[in-house]
MARDO-519430 format. One record per residue (C-alpha): residue number from 1; residue in one letter; x, y, z. Coordinates in steps of 0.05 Angstrom, whole numbers, plus 5000, padded with zeros to 4 digits. Layout:
<rs>
+-----+----+------+-------+------+
:   i : aa : east : north :   up :
+-----+----+------+-------+------+
: NUM :  a :    X :     Y :    Z :
...
+-----+----+------+-------+------+
</rs>
This chain:
<rs>
+-----+----+------+-------+------+
:   i : aa : east : north :   up :
+-----+----+------+-------+------+
:   1 :  x : 6079 :  5454 : 7198 :
:   2 :  x : 6117 :  5405 : 7243 :
:   3 :  x : 6094 :  5347 : 7199 :
:   4 :  x : 6129 :  5377 : 7138 :
:   5 :  x : 6200 :  5354 : 7123 :
:   6 :  x : 6255 :  5396 : 7152 :
:   7 :  x : 6278 :  5424 : 7085 :
:   8 :  x : 6209 :  5450 : 7067 :
:   9 :  x : 6202 :  5482 : 7136 :
:  10 :  x : 6269 :  5515 : 7127 :
:  11 :  x : 6252 :  5541 : 7058 :
:  12 :  x : 6184 :  5565 : 7082 :
:  13 :  x : 6214 :  5602 : 7141 :
:  14 :  x : 6269 :  5631 : 7097 :
:  15 :  x : 6219 :  5659 : 7047 :
:  16 :  x : 6181 :  5693 : 7103 :
:  17 :  x : 6242 :  5721 : 7138 :
:  18 :  x : 6272 :  5745 : 7073 :
:  19 :  x : 6210 :  5788 : 7063 :
:  20 :  x : 6218 :  5818 : 7133 :
:  21 :  x : 6293 :  5831 : 7121 :
:  22 :  x : 6276 :  5865 : 7055 :
:  23 :  x : 6228 :  5911 : 7091 :
:  24 :  x : 6283 :  5929 : 7141 :
:  25 :  x : 6331 :  5944 : 7084 :
:  26 :  x : 6281 :  5990 : 7050 :
:  27 :  x : 6266 :  6026 : 7115 :
:  28 :  x : 6340 :  6040 : 7127 :
:  29 :  x : 6349 :  6067 : 7056 :
:  30 :  x : 6288 :  6111 : 7066 :
:  31 :  x : 6317 :  6138 : 7131 :
:  32 :  x : 6380 :  6161 : 7095 :
:  33 :  x : 6424 :  6137 : 7153 :
:  34 :  x : 6462 :  6080 : 7119 :
:  35 :  x : 6517 :  6074 : 7171 :
:  36 :  x : 6571 :  6056 : 7121 :
:  37 :  x : 6636 :  6025 : 7145 :
:  38 :  x : 6694 :  5996 : 7105 :
:  39 :  x : 6711 :  5923 : 7120 :
:  40 :  x : 6767 :  5923 : 7069 :
:  41 :  x : 6785 :  5946 : 6999 :
:  42 :  x : 6721 :  5952 : 6958 :
:  43 :  x : 6684 :  5917 : 7014 :
:  44 :  x : 6630 :  5959 : 7047 :
:  45 :  x : 6581 :  5944 : 7103 :
:  46 :  x : 6520 :  5985 : 7121 :
:  47 :  x : 6468 :  5986 : 7176 :
:  48 :  x : 6422 :  5951 : 7127 :
:  49 :  x : 6472 :  5892 : 7121 :
:  50 :  x : 6477 :  5888 : 7197 :
:  51 :  x : 6403 :  5894 : 7212 :
:  52 :  x : 6381 :  5846 : 7158 :
:  53 :  x : 6430 :  5793 : 7183 :
:  54 :  x : 6406 :  5802 : 7255 :
:  55 :  x : 6335 :  5791 : 7230 :
:  56 :  x : 6350 :  5730 : 7188 :
:  57 :  x : 6399 :  5693 : 7233 :
:  58 :  x : 6361 :  5706 : 7298 :
:  59 :  x : 6295 :  5686 : 7267 :
:  60 :  x : 6321 :  5621 : 7237 :
:  61 :  x : 6363 :  5603 : 7297 :
:  62 :  x : 6304 :  5611 : 7344 :
:  63 :  x : 6263 :  5562 : 7303 :
:  64 :  x : 6319 :  5514 : 7282 :
:  65 :  x : 6370 :  5516 : 7339 :
:  66 :  x : 6407 :  5453 : 7317 :
:  67 :  x : 6420 :  5477 : 7246 :
:  68 :  x : 6487 :  5512 : 7231 :
:  69 :  x : 6478 :  5583 : 7204 :
:  70 :  x : 6533 :  5626 : 7175 :
:  71 :  x : 6524 :  5700 : 7157 :
:  72 :  x : 6570 :  5746 : 7119 :
:  73 :  x : 6575 :  5800 : 7173 :
:  74 :  x : 6616 :  5791 : 7237 :
:  75 :  x : 6567 :  5814 : 7290 :
:  76 :  x : 6564 :  5808 : 7366 :
:  77 :  x : 6526 :  5743 : 7381 :
:  78 :  x : 6506 :  5769 : 7450 :
:  79 :  x : 6472 :  5831 : 7420 :
:  80 :  x : 6399 :  5839 : 7438 :
:  81 :  x : 6355 :  5831 : 7376 :
:  82 :  x : 6295 :  5878 : 7371 :
:  83 :  x : 6229 :  5842 : 7375 :
:  84 :  x : 6206 :  5871 : 7309 :
:  85 :  x : 6265 :  5837 : 7274 :
:  86 :  x : 6240 :  5768 : 7291 :
:  87 :  x : 6198 :  5731 : 7240 :
:  88 :  x : 6153 :  5677 : 7269 :
:  89 :  x : 6111 :  5661 : 7208 :
:  90 :  x : 6122 :  5612 : 7151 :
:  91 :  x : 6103 :  5616 : 7078 :
:  92 :  x : 6043 :  5570 : 7070 :
:  93 :  x : 6051 :  5564 : 6994 :
:  94 :  x : 6119 :  5532 : 7003 :
:  95 :  x : 6092 :  5482 : 7054 :
:  96 :  x : 6039 :  5459 : 7004 :
:  97 :  x : 6093 :  5435 : 6955 :
:  98 :  x : 6116 :  5363 : 6956 :
:  99 :  x : 6186 :  5353 : 6983 :
: 100 :  x : 6232 :  5314 : 6936 :
: 101 :  x : 6242 :  5243 : 6960 :
: 102 :  x : 6317 :  5250 : 6971 :
: 103 :  x : 6307 :  5308 : 7019 :
: 104 :  x : 6250 :  5279 : 7062 :
: 105 :  x : 6293 :  5250 : 7117 :
: 106 :  x : 6348 :  5303 : 7123 :
: 107 :  x : 6372 :  5313 : 7195 :
: 108 :  x : 6389 :  5379 : 7228 :
: 109 :  x : 6463 :  5362 : 7231 :
: 110 :  x : 6465 :  5351 : 7155 :
: 111 :  x : 6444 :  5423 : 7141 :
: 112 :  x : 6483 :  5488 : 7136 :
: 113 :  x : 6449 :  5555 : 7120 :
: 114 :  x : 6490 :  5609 : 7086 :
: 115 :  x : 6464 :  5680 : 7092 :
: 116 :  x : 6483 :  5742 : 7053 :
: 117 :  x : 6437 :  5794 : 7084 :
: 118 :  x : 6448 :  5846 : 7030 :
: 119 :  x : 6481 :  5824 : 6965 :
: 120 :  x : 6505 :  5883 : 6924 :
: 121 :  x : 6524 :  5930 : 6981 :
: 122 :  x : 6566 :  5976 : 6936 :
: 123 :  x : 6507 :  5983 : 6889 :
: 124 :  x : 6460 :  5995 : 6948 :
: 125 :  x : 6502 :  6054 : 6971 :
: 126 :  x : 6505 :  6081 : 6899 :
: 127 :  x : 6430 :  6077 : 6886 :
: 128 :  x : 6429 :  6017 : 6838 :
: 129 :  x : 6372 :  5988 : 6878 :
: 130 :  x : 6350 :  5934 : 6829 :
: 131 :  x : 6419 :  5901 : 6838 :
: 132 :  x : 6406 :  5888 : 6912 :
: 133 :  x : 6384 :  5820 : 6937 :
: 134 :  x : 6377 :  5781 : 7002 :
: 135 :  x : 6406 :  5711 : 6997 :
: 136 :  x : 6390 :  5650 : 7040 :
: 137 :  x : 6422 :  5585 : 7016 :
: 138 :  x : 6409 :  5516 : 7045 :
: 139 :  x : 6461 :  5461 : 7037 :
: 140 :  x : 6454 :  5388 : 7054 :
: 141 :  x : 6519 :  5349 : 7065 :
: 142 :  x : 6556 :  5404 : 7029 :
: 143 :  x : 6509 :  5408 : 6969 :
: 144 :  x : 6468 :  5470 : 6954 :
: 145 :  x : 6397 :  5442 : 6949 :
: 146 :  x : 6350 :  5500 : 6964 :
: 147 :  x : 6354 :  5575 : 6962 :
: 148 :  x : 6316 :  5641 : 6969 :
: 149 :  x : 6333 :  5703 : 6929 :
: 150 :  x : 6293 :  5764 : 6952 :
: 151 :  x : 6297 :  5827 : 6910 :
: 152 :  x : 6272 :  5885 : 6954 :
: 153 :  x : 6267 :  5937 : 6899 :
: 154 :  x : 6239 :  5897 : 6842 :
: 155 :  x : 6191 :  5943 : 6804 :
: 156 :  x : 6216 :  6004 : 6843 :
: 157 :  x : 6213 :  6045 : 6780 :
: 158 :  x : 6142 :  6023 : 6766 :
: 159 :  x : 6098 :  6049 : 6823 :
: 160 :  x : 6036 :  6015 : 6794 :
: 161 :  x : 6064 :  5946 : 6808 :
: 162 :  x : 6079 :  5911 : 6875 :
: 163 :  x : 6147 :  5928 : 6903 :
: 164 :  x : 6195 :  5870 : 6913 :
: 165 :  x : 6193 :  5796 : 6898 :
: 166 :  x : 6218 :  5730 : 6926 :
: 167 :  x : 6247 :  5675 : 6882 :
: 168 :  x : 6259 :  5607 : 6913 :
: 169 :  x : 6277 :  5538 : 6890 :
: 170 :  x : 6290 :  5467 : 6912 :
: 171 :  x : 6332 :  5420 : 6870 :
: 172 :  x : 6286 :  5365 : 6847 :
: 173 :  x : 6223 :  5408 : 6857 :
: 174 :  x : 6234 :  5469 : 6814 :
: 175 :  x : 6239 :  5545 : 6817 :
: 176 :  x : 6183 :  5593 : 6837 :
: 177 :  x : 6168 :  5667 : 6833 :
: 178 :  x : 6194 :  5687 : 6764 :
: 179 :  x : 6180 :  5681 : 6690 :
: 180 :  x : 6233 :  5642 : 6653 :
: 181 :  x : 6247 :  5662 : 6581 :
: 182 :  x : 6296 :  5636 : 6530 :
: 183 :  x : 6357 :  5682 : 6518 :
: 184 :  x : 6360 :  5727 : 6457 :
: 185 :  x : 6371 :  5692 : 6390 :
: 186 :  x : 6436 :  5696 : 6351 :
: 187 :  x : 6474 :  5727 : 6408 :
: 188 :  x : 6519 :  5709 : 6465 :
: 189 :  x : 6509 :  5754 : 6525 :
: 190 :  x : 6554 :  5745 : 6586 :
: 191 :  x : 6547 :  5779 : 6654 :
: 192 :  x : 6603 :  5794 : 6703 :
: 193 :  x : 6619 :  5839 : 6761 :
: 194 :  x : 6607 :  5914 : 6757 :
: 195 :  x : 6647 :  5935 : 6817 :
: 196 :  x : 6700 :  5881 : 6826 :
: 197 :  x : 6736 :  5874 : 6760 :
: 198 :  x : 6808 :  5870 : 6736 :
: 199 :  x : 6845 :  5850 : 6673 :
: 200 :  x : 6839 :  5775 : 6688 :
: 201 :  x : 6764 :  5781 : 6699 :
: 202 :  x : 6755 :  5821 : 6635 :
: 203 :  x : 6799 :  5779 : 6589 :
: 204 :  x : 6767 :  5714 : 6614 :
: 205 :  x : 6698 :  5742 : 6595 :
: 206 :  x : 6723 :  5764 : 6526 :
: 207 :  x : 6755 :  5696 : 6513 :
: 208 :  x : 6684 :  5671 : 6502 :
: 209 :  x : 6676 :  5722 : 6446 :
: 210 :  x : 6609 :  5751 : 6471 :
: 211 :  x : 6566 :  5799 : 6432 :
: 212 :  x : 6550 :  5837 : 6495 :
: 213 :  x : 6577 :  5841 : 6566 :
: 214 :  x : 6529 :  5861 : 6621 :
: 215 :  x : 6565 :  5888 : 6682 :
: 216 :  x : 6520 :  5890 : 6743 :
: 217 :  x : 6526 :  5883 : 6818 :
: 218 :  x : 6508 :  5824 : 6862 :
: 219 :  x : 6516 :  5750 : 6851 :
: 220 :  x : 6442 :  5740 : 6863 :
: 221 :  x : 6423 :  5793 : 6813 :
: 222 :  x : 6468 :  5763 : 6760 :
: 223 :  x : 6438 :  5694 : 6770 :
: 224 :  x : 6369 :  5725 : 6764 :
: 225 :  x : 6389 :  5753 : 6696 :
: 226 :  x : 6411 :  5683 : 6678 :
: 227 :  x : 6348 :  5646 : 6699 :
: 228 :  x : 6303 :  5699 : 6667 :
: 229 :  x : 6337 :  5691 : 6600 :
: 230 :  x : 6370 :  5760 : 6596 :
: 231 :  x : 6441 :  5730 : 6593 :
: 232 :  x : 6471 :  5664 : 6572 :
: 233 :  x : 6528 :  5658 : 6623 :
: 234 :  x : 6557 :  5689 : 6685 :
: 235 :  x : 6633 :  5687 : 6687 :
: 236 :  x : 6677 :  5713 : 6744 :
: 237 :  x : 6752 :  5697 : 6744 :
: 238 :  x : 6766 :  5720 : 6816 :
: 239 :  x : 6775 :  5689 : 6884 :
: 240 :  x : 6731 :  5742 : 6916 :
: 241 :  x : 6663 :  5709 : 6922 :
: 242 :  x : 6645 :  5673 : 6987 :
: 243 :  x : 6599 :  5615 : 7003 :
: 244 :  x : 6543 :  5661 : 7026 :
: 245 :  x : 6546 :  5695 : 6957 :
: 246 :  x : 6536 :  5632 : 6917 :
: 247 :  x : 6497 :  5580 : 6958 :
: 248 :  x : 6427 :  5608 : 6947 :
: 249 :  x : 6438 :  5627 : 6873 :
: 250 :  x : 6469 :  5559 : 6859 :
: 251 :  x : 6411 :  5523 : 6890 :
: 252 :  x : 6358 :  5563 : 6852 :
: 253 :  x : 6397 :  5555 : 6787 :
: 254 :  x : 6403 :  5480 : 6797 :
: 255 :  x : 6329 :  5477 : 6813 :
: 256 :  x : 6312 :  5502 : 6743 :
: 257 :  x : 6363 :  5458 : 6708 :
: 258 :  x : 6426 :  5502 : 6707 :
: 259 :  x : 6496 :  5494 : 6732 :
: 260 :  x : 6543 :  5534 : 6777 :
: 261 :  x : 6615 :  5512 : 6785 :
: 262 :  x : 6685 :  5540 : 6793 :
: 263 :  x : 6724 :  5555 : 6730 :
: 264 :  x : 6750 :  5483 : 6731 :
: 265 :  x : 6679 :  5456 : 6727 :
: 266 :  x : 6679 :  5433 : 6800 :
: 267 :  x : 6617 :  5442 : 6843 :
: 268 :  x : 6624 :  5483 : 6907 :
: 269 :  x : 6625 :  5450 : 6976 :
: 270 :  x : 6581 :  5485 : 7028 :
: 271 :  x : 6596 :  5442 : 7089 :
: 272 :  x : 6605 :  5480 : 7154 :
: 273 :  x : 6680 :  5467 : 7158 :
: 274 :  x : 6699 :  5491 : 7088 :
: 275 :  x : 6737 :  5555 : 7075 :
: 276 :  x : 6690 :  5613 : 7063 :
: 277 :  x : 6724 :  5639 : 7000 :
: 278 :  x : 6709 :  5610 : 6931 :
: 279 :  x : 6781 :  5608 : 6908 :
: 280 :  x : 6765 :  5573 : 6842 :
: 281 :  x : 6727 :  5631 : 6810 :
: 282 :  x : 6656 :  5621 : 6784 :
: 283 :  x : 6619 :  5600 : 6722 :
: 284 :  x : 6542 :  5597 : 6719 :
: 285 :  x : 6498 :  5577 : 6661 :
: 286 :  x : 6427 :  5555 : 6648 :
: 287 :  x : 6451 :  5493 : 6611 :
: 288 :  x : 6456 :  5419 : 6622 :
: 289 :  x : 6521 :  5392 : 6649 :
: 290 :  x : 6550 :  5373 : 6581 :
: 291 :  x : 6540 :  5442 : 6551 :
: 292 :  x : 6564 :  5476 : 6615 :
: 293 :  x : 6629 :  5436 : 6611 :
: 294 :  x : 6635 :  5459 : 6539 :
: 295 :  x : 6641 :  5530 : 6566 :
: 296 :  x : 6690 :  5507 : 6619 :
: 297 :  x : 6734 :  5482 : 6563 :
: 298 :  x : 6735 :  5551 : 6532 :
: 299 :  x : 6761 :  5585 : 6595 :
: 300 :  x : 6834 :  5605 : 6583 :
: 301 :  x : 6885 :  5562 : 6619 :
: 302 :  x : 6916 :  5626 : 6646 :
: 303 :  x : 6852 :  5640 : 6683 :
: 304 :  x : 6846 :  5569 : 6709 :
: 305 :  x : 6919 :  5570 : 6732 :
: 306 :  x : 6904 :  5633 : 6771 :
: 307 :  x : 6846 :  5599 : 6807 :
: 308 :  x : 6851 :  5541 : 6856 :
: 309 :  x : 6810 :  5478 : 6845 :
: 310 :  x : 6752 :  5475 : 6893 :
: 311 :  x : 6742 :  5417 : 6941 :
: 312 :  x : 6679 :  5385 : 6915 :
: 313 :  x : 6620 :  5367 : 6959 :
: 314 :  x : 6607 :  5293 : 6970 :
: 315 :  x : 6556 :  5263 : 6922 :
: 316 :  x : 6484 :  5260 : 6944 :
: 317 :  x : 6434 :  5210 : 6918 :
: 318 :  x : 6388 :  5259 : 6883 :
: 319 :  x : 6339 :  5207 : 6860 :
: 320 :  x : 6347 :  5230 : 6788 :
: 321 :  x : 6355 :  5304 : 6805 :
: 322 :  x : 6428 :  5304 : 6784 :
: 323 :  x : 6475 :  5362 : 6773 :
: 324 :  x : 6449 :  5405 : 6715 :
: 325 :  x : 6382 :  5368 : 6711 :
: 326 :  x : 6313 :  5378 : 6742 :
: 327 :  x : 6265 :  5320 : 6735 :
: 328 :  x : 6202 :  5355 : 6756 :
: 329 :  x : 6193 :  5429 : 6745 :
: 330 :  x : 6231 :  5489 : 6721 :
: 331 :  x : 6271 :  5454 : 6667 :
: 332 :  x : 6257 :  5423 : 6599 :
: 333 :  x : 6317 :  5391 : 6566 :
: 334 :  x : 6285 :  5402 : 6497 :
: 335 :  x : 6287 :  5477 : 6508 :
: 336 :  x : 6361 :  5480 : 6526 :
: 337 :  x : 6408 :  5512 : 6476 :
: 338 :  x : 6474 :  5481 : 6458 :
: 339 :  x : 6507 :  5550 : 6453 :
: 340 :  x : 6570 :  5548 : 6410 :
: 341 :  x : 6613 :  5591 : 6455 :
: 342 :  x : 6661 :  5633 : 6415 :
: 343 :  x : 6621 :  5631 : 6351 :
: 344 :  x : 6572 :  5688 : 6369 :
: 345 :  x : 6514 :  5645 : 6347 :
: 346 :  x : 6458 :  5617 : 6389 :
: 347 :  x : 6408 :  5566 : 6362 :
: 348 :  x : 6339 :  5595 : 6349 :
: 349 :  x : 6286 :  5582 : 6403 :
: 350 :  x : 6215 :  5606 : 6401 :
: 351 :  x : 6186 :  5584 : 6467 :
: 352 :  x : 6178 :  5620 : 6533 :
: 353 :  x : 6173 :  5578 : 6594 :
: 354 :  x : 6135 :  5602 : 6654 :
: 355 :  x : 6162 :  5574 : 6719 :
: 356 :  x : 6112 :  5564 : 6775 :
: 357 :  x : 6093 :  5631 : 6805 :
: 358 :  x : 6097 :  5636 : 6880 :
: 359 :  x : 6039 :  5669 : 6916 :
: 360 :  x : 6089 :  5710 : 6955 :
: 361 :  x : 6115 :  5776 : 6927 :
: 362 :  x : 6183 :  5757 : 6903 :
: 363 :  x : 6271 :  5780 : 6910 :
: 364 :  x : 6390 :  5767 : 6927 :
: 365 :  x : 6470 :  5793 : 6955 :
: 366 :  x : 6538 :  5821 : 6941 :
: 367 :  x : 6596 :  5792 : 6902 :
: 368 :  x : 6645 :  5797 : 6959 :
: 369 :  x : 6701 :  5796 : 6907 :
: 370 :  x : 6768 :  5825 : 6922 :
: 371 :  x : 6828 :  5780 : 6914 :
: 372 :  x : 6865 :  5797 : 6850 :
: 373 :  x : 6906 :  5744 : 6817 :
: 374 :  x : 6980 :  5758 : 6814 :
: 375 :  x : 6980 :  5727 : 6744 :
: 376 :  x : 6933 :  5780 : 6715 :
: 377 :  x : 6993 :  5824 : 6699 :
: 378 :  x : 7013 :  5774 : 6645 :
: 379 :  x : 6950 :  5788 : 6605 :
: 380 :  x : 6950 :  5833 : 6544 :
: 381 :  x : 6922 :  5903 : 6551 :
: 382 :  x : 6880 :  5896 : 6488 :
: 383 :  x : 6818 :  5880 : 6528 :
: 384 :  x : 6822 :  5946 : 6564 :
: 385 :  x : 6812 :  5982 : 6498 :
: 386 :  x : 6747 :  5945 : 6483 :
: 387 :  x : 6680 :  5975 : 6498 :
: 388 :  x : 6629 :  5930 : 6533 :
: 389 :  x : 6555 :  5943 : 6533 :
: 390 :  x : 6536 :  5958 : 6604 :
: 391 :  x : 6467 :  5954 : 6637 :
: 392 :  x : 6458 :  5988 : 6703 :
+-----+----+------+-------+------+
</rs>
């Protein structure tokens, strides 16, 4: 394993430890002792959040002591970690993949790992288990380049199938562990937050004139809906998401040819010295850069004015794996839809694209949203009277 490039060793270790963390989360749910505490308004923490973070951070730090790691939960760094929380193994399937050229000589000091140990905490406490994910994002010089999204309860309503799955991706290599399908024809389906909404969030979504709005929990879960073709866009006009919410989903989305930016169309910066909050809001699509920016242009100026512009990450030489593109696997530019946002029509596509299936049983984190824009009071109340289709 030591001969593999650092990035592939990090991804391999992250896949393995995400599976262990998911097992810990399931065990705590089964015990019934969730240990819920309130960190703030609409911001819960459970024993599953705490234990999963101890597992992930301690395991990765032990193996990569020079790499910066940031987790969502504020825990005592001197706390003794149970031996059963430590994951020493790596995922061999990941190590068999070829590392993209631009990532082969990355140094420890160039890397930051962002961990959301349990994304979708509110949904976890309410029993919406398929919304829950474990997120481990890997950034190089501020750019999200690799990520793991572990879904502990995938297939939990189907006892005849394996429980849980792990999706992972590396920009320039591709995405693994899921089946990619094209979105429904002749529709525009948008997903947004289930538990952290307000008038600004709602009216921004409806400005795109969607046929259907899917309100679910967890940033990771919503990006999974996107990459699996169940929705066309993920829109969130709030300053509430944090870097640990978006790093892994952004990396996986980029790995299969999609885009994740703030509402101004600016990529997030994941360097270790950046502010944790994503104050520019969020827009994610499985589109090329040009089509993604077409949606950015449809976002109301009122929503953009309420959000700050993100400080972009410095450009990396991606050797052709540029923003919104994937030169190897997980993306086919001929299969992308130029969706006419606002027209309620989507070009017809017939194909299904199967993305490489990981040998590991596949599964992401919580929208830590919360800050409400003071400008939202200027919006009309007409949106509140509309009925959105909701999937739980």
